[in-house]
VOPAGU-2260 file (C-alpha; in pm, 1 decimal, decimal comma):
REM VOPAGU-2260
SITE   aa  ch    i         X         Y         Z
SITE  MET   A    0   -1078,4     459,6     879,9
SITE  GLU   A    1   -1090,6     122,7    1050,8
SITE  PHE   A    2    -777,0     -35,6    1195,5
SITE  VAL   A    3    -669,5    -377,7    1315,9
SITE  THR   A    4    -418,4    -409,5    1600,7
SITE  LEU   A    5    -132,9    -647,2    1525,0
SITE  ARG   A    6      23,6    -874,2    1787,7
SITE  ASN   A    7     310,7    -628,9    1833,7
SITE  GLY   A    8      65,1    -348,7    1918,3
SITE  VAL   A    9      93,6    -166,1    1586,0
SITE  LYS   A   10    -234,9     -44,1    1437,3
SITE  MET   A   11    -270,0    -114,2    1064,8
SITE  PRO   A   12    -544,0      26,8     840,5
SITE  LYS   A   13    -785,5    -243,1     723,7
SITE  LEU   A   14    -806,3     -90,6     377,1
SITE  GLY   A   15    -485,5     -95,1     175,6
SITE  TYR   A   16    -365,2      -6,1    -171,7
SITE  GLY   A   17    -206,6    -285,3    -374,3
SITE  VAL   A   18      26,9    -255,8    -669,8
SITE  TYR   A   19       4,6    -612,4    -804,1
SITE  GLN   A   20      17,1    -603,4   -1184,3
SITE  VAL   A   21      91,5    -228,7   -1194,8
SITE  SER   A   22     379,4    -160,1   -1435,7
SITE  LYS   A   23     712,9     -26,8   -1309,3
SITE  GLU   A   24     653,8     285,7   -1512,9
SITE  GLU   A   25     322,3     365,0   -1341,1
SITE  CYS   A   26     386,6     234,5    -991,0
SITE  GLY   A   27     555,2     544,4    -847,8
SITE  ARG   A   28     278,4     774,5    -967,1
SITE  CYS   A   29       6,7     539,8    -842,8
SITE  VAL   A   30     160,6     511,9    -496,2
SITE  LEU   A   31     206,7     889,3    -469,9
SITE  ASP   A   32    -155,4     941,2    -573,9
SITE  ALA   A   33    -269,3     685,6    -314,1
SITE  LEU   A   34     -71,5     862,9     -39,9
SITE  LYS   A   35    -215,1    1201,6    -143,4
SITE  VAL   A   36    -571,5    1076,5    -101,4
SITE  GLY   A   37    -500,9     921,7     239,4
SITE  TYR   A   38    -387,9     560,7     198,1
SITE  ARG   A   39    -133,6     453,6     460,2
SITE  HIS   A   40    -135,6      76,6     402,3
SITE  LEU   A   41      52,4      -5,3      81,8
SITE  ASP   A   42      81,5    -365,9     -36,0
SITE  THR   A   43     404,4    -422,2    -227,5
SITE  ALA   A   44     621,5    -726,2    -288,0
SITE  GLN   A   45     956,9    -788,0    -447,1
SITE  SER   A   46     796,3   -1055,9    -664,0
SITE  TYR   A   47     579,3    -787,2    -830,4
SITE  PHE   A   48     901,9    -633,7    -972,2
SITE  ASN   A   49     773,3    -283,4    -905,0
SITE  GLU   A   50     842,5    -212,9    -538,5
């Protein structure tokens, strides 16, 4: 997996998993599935109403 180093020294995976337009009902399952297959960069936002 490729990473980018942020200004504070933290390495962040370049490839992330986003939950924009995923329903509240499905979001938890989708995020758990993403973690199980190796995702470590999850894109969530309060404005999505599913974080």
